[in-house]
C-alpha positions in Angstrom: -26.5 -38.2 -36.2 -24.6 -34.9 -36.0 -26.0 -32.2 -33.8 -23.1 -30.0 -33.5 -23.5 -28.0 -36.6 -27.0 -27.0 -35.5 -25.9 -25.6 -32.1 -25.5 -21.8 -31.9 -22.7 -20.4 -29.8 -23.5 -20.8 -26.2 -24.6 -17.7 -24.1 -25.5 -17.2 -20.5 -29.2 -18.2 -21.0 -28.3 -21.4 -22.8 -25.8 -22.2 -20.2 -28.4 -22.1 -17.4 -30.9 -24.2 -19.4 -28.3 -26.8 -20.2 -27.2 -26.9 -16.5 -30.7 -27.7 -15.4 -31.2 -30.3 -18.2 -28.0 -32.1 -17.2 -28.8 -32.1 -13.5 -32.2 -33.7 -14.3 -30.2 -36.5 -16.2 -32.5 -36.4 -19.1 -32.6 -40.0 -20.6 -32.8 -38.4 -24.2 -29.4 -39.0 -25.6 -29.7 -36.2 -28.2 -30.8 -33.8 -25.5 -27.9 -34.7 -23.2 -25.4 -34.2 -26.1 -26.9 -30.9 -26.9 -26.9 -29.7 -23.3 -23.4 -31.0 -22.7 -21.9 -29.1 -25.5 -23.8 -25.9 -24.6 -22.2 -26.2 -21.2 -18.7 -26.9 -22.7 -18.9 -24.1 -25.2 -19.7 -21.6 -22.3 -16.9 -23.0 -20.3 -14.5 -22.8 -23.2 -15.4 -19.2 -23.7 -14.6 -18.3 -20.1 -11.4 -20.2 -20.1 -10.1 -18.6 -23.3 -10.7 -15.2 -21.7 -8.0 -16.0 -19.1 -5.6 -17.2 -21.8 -5.6 -20.9 -21.1 -3.9 -22.0 -24.3 -2.7 -25.4 -23.4 -5.1 -28.0 -25.0 -4.7 -30.6 -22.3 -5.3 -28.1 -19.5 -8.2 -26.6 -21.3 -9.9 -29.9 -21.9 -9.2 -30.9 -18.3 -10.7 -27.7 -16.9 -13.8 -28.0 -19.0 -14.4 -31.4 -17.5 -13.8 -29.9 -14.0 -16.6 -27.3 -14.6 -18.9 -29.9 -16.1 -18.4 -32.5 -13.4 -18.8 -30.0 -10.6 -22.2 -29.2 -11.9 -23.7 -32.4 -13.1 -21.9 -35.3 -11.4 -20.1 -38.4 -12.4 -22.8 -39.6 -14.9 -21.3 -37.1 -17.4 -18.2 -39.2 -17.8 -20.2 -41.5 -20.0 -20.1 -38.7 -22.6 -16.5 -37.7 -22.2 -15.5 -38.8 -25.7 -17.8 -36.2 -27.1 -15.5 -33.3 -26.1 -12.4 -33.2 -28.3 -9.9 -30.3 -29.0 -7.9 -30.0 -32.1 -4.4 -28.4 -32.3 -5.9 -24.9 -32.3 -7.9 -25.4 -29.1 -11.2 -25.6 -31.0 -13.9 -28.1 -30.4 -14.4 -30.8 -33.1 -17.3 -33.2 -33.8 -17.4 -36.8 -34.7 -16.5 -36.0 -38.3 -13.5 -33.8 -37.2 -15.2 -30.7 -38.4 -14.8 -27.6 -36.2 -18.1 -26.7 -34.7 -17.3 -23.8 -32.4 -15.0 -21.1 -33.8 -16.0 -17.5 -33.4 -17.6 -17.4 -29.9 -19.2 -14.1 -29.0 -17.5 -11.9 -26.4 -19.2 -12.4 -23.0 -18.0 -12.3 -19.4 -20.2 -13.8 -16.7 -20.0 -11.3 -13.9 -21.3 -13.4 -11.0 -19.9 -16.9 -11.1 -16.7 -16.8 -13.2 -14.2 -19.5 -12.4 -10.6 -18.8 -12.4 -8.0 -21.6 -12.3 -4.4 -21.6 -11.1 -2.4 -23.2 -13.9 -0.1 -24.8 -11.3 -2.3 -26.4 -8.7 -5.6 -26.3 -10.6 -7.5 -24.9 -7.7 -10.7 -23.0 -8.5 -11.3 -19.4 -7.4 -14.2 -17.0 -7.9 -12.2 -13.8 -7.7 -9.4 -12.9 -10.1 -7.7 -10.8 -7.3 -6.4 -14.1 -6.0 -4.2 -14.4 -9.1 -0.9 -13.1 -10.2 0.3 -13.2 -13.7 3.6 -15.1 -13.9 5.2 -15.2 -17.3 1.7 -15.1 -19.0 0.3 -17.7 -16.7 -2.4 -17.4 -14.1 -1.0 -18.5 -10.8 -2.6 -18.2 -7.3 -0.8 -16.4 -4.5 -0.1 -19.7 -2.8 1.7 -21.1 -5.8 3.5 -17.8 -6.5 5.9 -18.8 -3.7 7.3 -21.3 -6.1 8.6 -18.5 -8.3 11.0 -15.6 -8.2 12.0 -12.8 -10.5 15.5 -12.1 -11.6 16.4 -8.8 -9.9 18.4 -7.8 -13.0 16.4 -8.8 -16.1 12.9 -9.3 -14.4 12.5 -12.8 -15.8 10.3 -15.2 -13.8 12.1 -18.2 -12.5 11.1 -21.5 -10.8 12.9 -21.7 -7.4 15.2 -24.4 -8.7 16.5 -22.1 -11.4 17.5 -19.2 -9.3 21.0 -18.1 -8.3 21.2 -16.0 -5.1 23.4 -13.6 -3.2 22.6 -12.1 0.1 20.9 -9.2 -1.6 19.7 -10.4 -4.9 18.1 -13.2 -6.9 19.3 -13.8 -10.4 18.9 -16.0 -13.4 22.0 -18.0 -14.5 23.1 -15.4 -17.1 22.7 -12.3 -14.8 24.3 -14.2 -11.9 27.4 -14.7 -13.9 27.4 -11.0 -15.1 26.7 -9.3 -11.7 28.5 -11.4 -9.0 32.0 -12.5 -8.0 33.4 -15.1 -5.7 35.8 -14.2 -2.8 39.1 -15.9 -3.3 39.6 -16.2 0.5 36.3 -17.7 1.6 34.7 -18.7 -1.7 31.5 -16.9 -0.9 29.6 -15.1 -3.7 28.8 -11.4 -3.6 27.2 -8.7 -5.8 29.8 -6.8 -7.7 29.3 -3.7 -5.6 29.6 -5.5 -2.3 32.8 -6.4 -0.5 33.5 -9.4 1.5 34.2 -9.1 5.2 35.6 -12.5 5.7 38.6 -11.2 7.5 36.3 -10.2 10.3 35.9 -13.5 12.0 33.8 -12.2 14.8 31.3 -9.9 13.1 29.3 -7.7 15.5 27.1 -5.6 13.3 26.2 -7.0 9.8 25.5 -5.0 6.7 21.8 -4.9 6.0 20.5 -8.3 4.9 24.1 -9.7 4.6 23.2 -12.3 7.3 19.9 -14.0 8.2 19.1 -14.9 11.8 19.0 -18.6 12.5 15.5 -20.0 13.1 15.7 -21.8 16.4 11.9 -22.4 17.0 12.3 -21.8 20.7 9.3 -22.8 22.8 8.5 -24.3 26.2 8.3 -28.0 26.4 4.6 -28.4 26.8 3.8 -26.2 23.8 2.8 -28.0 20.6 3.2 -26.2 17.3 2.7 -22.7 18.7 2.7 -19.5 16.6 6.2 -18.2 16.7 7.3 -14.7 16.7 10.5 -12.9 15.5 11.0 -9.3 16.8 13.1 -6.5 15.2 13.9 -3.5 17.4 15.4 -0.4 15.7 17.7 1.6 18.0 19.8 4.8 17.9 23.1 5.3 19.9 22.8 7.9 22.6 25.2 10.8 21.9 26.3 11.6 25.5 28.9 8.7 25.6 31.4 9.2 22.7 33.9 6.8 24.2 32.1 3.7 23.0 31.7 2.8 19.3 28.6 1.2 17.9 30.6 -2.1 17.8 31.4 -1.9 21.4 27.8 -1.2 22.3 26.7 -4.0 20.0 28.9 -6.4 21.8 27.3 -5.4 25.1 23.9 -6.3 23.6 25.1 -9.6 22.2 26.5 -10.6 25.7 22.9 -10.4 27.0 21.7 -13.3 24.9 22.6 -16.9 24.1 24.5 -17.8 21.0 22.4 -17.3 17.7 19.4 -15.9 19.6 19.9 -12.4 18.0 21.9 -10.7 15.3 22.7 -7.0 14.9 22.2 -5.3 11.5 22.8 -1.9 10.0 19.9 0.0 8.8 20.2 3.2 6.7 17.2 4.8 8.3 18.6 4.8 11.8 21.8 6.0 13.5 22.4 2.8 15.5 21.5 -0.8 14.7 18.6 -3.2 14.5 18.3 -6.0 17.1 16.8 -9.0 15.2 15.7 -12.0 17.3 15.2 -15.6 16.2 11.7 -17.0 16.3 10.1 -18.2 19.6 6.7 -18.8 21.0 4.9 -16.0 22.8 5.4 -17.7 26.2 9.1 -18.2 25.5 9.5 -14.6 24.7 7.6 -13.5 27.8 9.3 -16.0 30.3 12.9 -16.4 29.1 14.1 -14.6 26.0 14.4 -11.0 27.1 15.1 -11.3 30.8 18.8 -10.2 30.9 18.2 -7.6 28.2 15.6 -5.7 30.2 17.4 -6.2 33.5 20.5 -4.6 32.1 21.6 -0.9 31.8 21.5 -1.1 27.9 19.2 2.0 27.8 22.2 4.1 28.9 23.7 3.5 25.5 20.7 3.0 23.3 17.4 4.7 22.6 14.4 3.8 20.5 11.2 5.6 21.7 12.8 9.0 21.6 14.1 8.6 18.1 11.7 9.6 15.3 12.9 6.9 12.9 12.9 3.8 15.1 10.2 1.2 15.2 9.5 -2.4 16.3 8.4 -5.0 13.8 6.8 -8.3 15.0 6.9 -11.3 12.6 4.4 -14.1 13.0 4.8 -17.5 11.4 2.5 -17.4 8.4 1.9 -21.2 8.3 -0.6 -20.8 11.1 -2.9 -18.5 9.2 -5.2 -19.1 6.3 -5.4 -16.5 3.5 -8.8 -15.4 4.9 -7.3 -15.0 8.3 -4.4 -12.9 6.9 -7.1 -10.8 5.1 -8.8 -10.3 8.4 -5.7 -9.1 10.2 -5.0 -6.6 7.4 -8.6 -5.3 7.4 -8.7 -5.0 11.3 -5.4 -3.0 11.4 -6.3 -0.8 8.4 -9.8 -0.2 9.4 -10.8 3.5 9.5 -13.2 2.6 12.4 -10.2 1.1 14.4 -7.7 3.8 13.4 -7.6 5.7 16.7 -7.4 2.6 18.8 -4.5 1.2 16.6 -2.6 4.4 16.7 -2.9 4.6 20.5 -1.8 1.0 21.1 1.1 1.3 18.7 2.3 4.7 20.1 2.6 6.0 16.6 0.5 9.1 16.0 2.0 10.2 12.7 4.1 7.7 10.8 1.5 5.1 10.1 -1.8 6.8 10.7 -1.6 8.5 7.3 -0.5 5.2 5.6 -3.5 3.2 6.5 -5.3 1.9 3.4 -9.0 2.5 4.2 -10.2 0.6 1.1 -9.0 -2.9 2.3 -11.6 -5.6 2.1 -11.5 -9.3 2.4 -11.4 -9.6 -1.4 -8.9 -6.8 -1.8 -6.4 -6.9 1.0 -3.0 -8.0 -0.5 -0.4 -5.4 -1.4 3.1 -5.9 -2.8 4.3 -2.8 -0.8 6.2 -4.2 2.1 6.0 -0.9 4.0 2.3 -1.0 4.7 1.2 -1.5 8.4 0.7 -5.3 7.8 3.3 -6.7 5.4 2.4 -10.0 3.7 5.2 -10.0 1.0 7.5 -12.1 3.2 7.0 -15.8 2.1 7.0 -17.2 5.7 5.8 -14.4 8.0 3.0 -11.9 8.6 4.8 -8.7 9.7 3.2 -6.1 12.0 5.1 -2.9 11.3 2.9 -0.4 13.2 4.8 -0.1 16.6 7.0 2.8 17.7 10.4 1.8 18.9 10.6 1.2 22.6 13.2 -0.3 25.1 10.8 -0.3 28.1 9.9 -3.7 29.2 6.2 -3.0 29.8 5.7 -1.3 26.5 7.6 -3.9 24.5 5.6 -6.7 25.9 2.4 -4.7 25.5 3.1 -4.7 21.8 3.7 -8.5 21.7 0.7 -9.2 23.8 -1.6 -7.2 21.5 -0.3 -9.0 18.5 -0.7 -12.5 20.1 -4.2 -11.7 21.4 -5.3 -10.2 18.1 -4.0 -13.2 16.2 -6.1 -15.5 18.6 -9.2 -13.3 18.1 -8.9 -13.4 14.3 -8.5 -17.2 14.5 -11.6 -17.5 16.7 -13.9 -15.9 14.1 -16.1 -18.1 12.1 -15.4 -18.4 8.3 -18.4 -16.9 6.8 -17.2 -15.9 3.3 -20.5 -14.6 2.0 -21.6 -12.7 5.2 -20.2 -9.3 4.7 -22.1 -7.8 7.6 -20.6 -10.4 10.0 -17.1 -9.2 9.2 -18.0 -5.5 9.3 -19.2 -6.1 12.9 -16.7 -8.6 14.1 -13.6 -6.7 12.9 -14.4 -3.7 15.1 -12.1 -3.2 18.0 -14.7 -3.3 20.7 -15.5 -6.9 19.7 -11.8 -7.7 20.0 -11.8 -6.2 23.5 -14.9 -8.2 24.5 -13.1 -11.4 23.3 -10.0 -10.3 25.3 -11.8 -9.7 28.6 -14.0 -12.8 28.2 -11.3 -15.3 27.5 -8.0 -14.4 29.3 -6.9 -13.8 32.9 -5.2 -10.4 33.3 -1.9 -12.0 34.3 -1.6 -13.7 30.9 -1.5 -10.3 29.1 -0.6 -8.2 32.1 1.0 -5.4 30.3 -1.8 -5.0 27.8 -4.5 -5.2 30.4 -2.7 -2.5 32.6 -2.5 -0.2 29.6 -6.2 -0.7 28.7 -7.1 0.2 32.3 -5.0 3.3 32.2 -6.6 4.4 28.9 -10.1 3.8 30.3 -10.9 0.8 28.1 -11.6 -1.5 31.1 -14.3 0.9 32.3 -15.8 1.0 28.8 -15.8 -2.8 28.8 -17.7 -3.0 32.0 -20.3 -0.5 30.8 -20.6 -2.5 27.6 -21.5 -5.7 29.5 -24.0 -3.7 31.6 -25.6 -2.2 28.5 -25.8 -5.6 26.8 -27.5 -7.1 29.8 -30.1 -4.4 29.8 -30.6 -4.6 26.0 -29.6 -1.1 25.2 -28.1 -0.1 21.9 -24.5 -1.5 21.8 -23.0 0.6 19.1 -24.5 4.0 19.9 -23.7 3.8 23.6 -20.1 2.7 23.0 -19.4 5.4 20.5 -20.6 8.0 23.1 -18.3 6.5 25.7 -15.2 6.6 23.4 -15.9 10.1 22.0 
């Protein structure tokens, strides 16, 4: 009995009929074989469209699709699916039965498979093509490009300097080793090993040590690293940038911060190690804000300075990262974000208003939320500031927004839920309902000054009296 030659190339209609037949577990062996191969042909067609050319992987993924639909009883028919060396199906007599499959893309339920972890996705936006392979964003962290020849490399095959990642050949052609300290540098960089006590490092020549500072009772908290861009005040010409930098270093413990040059500013960048929110608030910056350092440095009154806050990415799922991006880039939230970040020009024109939960990722690291760093979510929206209450207001907003995002239910298919929940007034209701004012004292004080506390009270009153929430709130904020 050979049914394969009688089966026409599978299409969407045949696929659904076969799906139903297999789920009913028809006892007719011929019918099961017919339905099984319809299903496999359709799966084969979809997999070929994403260039899955490895016979073993192709066969495995066909079984994944089939088993996800019809259950374990299909394993009894596993020997019926065989691939030849050209990735074509063959029947019992080794004759190819499925060659020229018609062009078709199923628009609603296409499966996409990461060729590294074999996870299934339903949206091709989750994928990045790595050396002609489909790899999900999570697995992409295992790869790097050579900065010189653009070849994709597995992490173990990379050769690095402080500035660049190379393949073995390009590393040999584009770097040198210092004879004094044996460190390796790009050909255009010089070694400063003679400077034993470096004060201000060249941009990205040194990375801050990760100390994971936290308070004893905290268990696995979100940690934050903070970058403050500063300019040197012009009125005191007797002190060099190095001398001022030493004053800053003296205000911290060893390895808590480093100072780095930045071509966009006329001073240096203060880069902190990572620490929990409570550690930053209670210990980290005490001596810095109690000092007279603002006599030598400025940040708010410099047009190019900003504050960047990095959050440990391991605490956020991909969907939570997407929600952060959508909240901050929302056109609806734009005025609120610009107000709280104290930037009215630099980033307001850079907001990407087309961000959605399915289209949120960007390889541009200069967007308001930068996700290109492998280990951190970076908020880049804030204007530079050396005032204690403004500095901590930024940090309190980031921490509270992170907690709000993590509090939202994961309703992947409920678009309206996210449209509503990612509006700033819902964040404010969460904030006022869940935290004492002393916990986010600087943020709550700022909200009161700006009138948001009054709006919040009126929102609660309106809700209790069953008036229109959205219309009333918009009129209050107009």
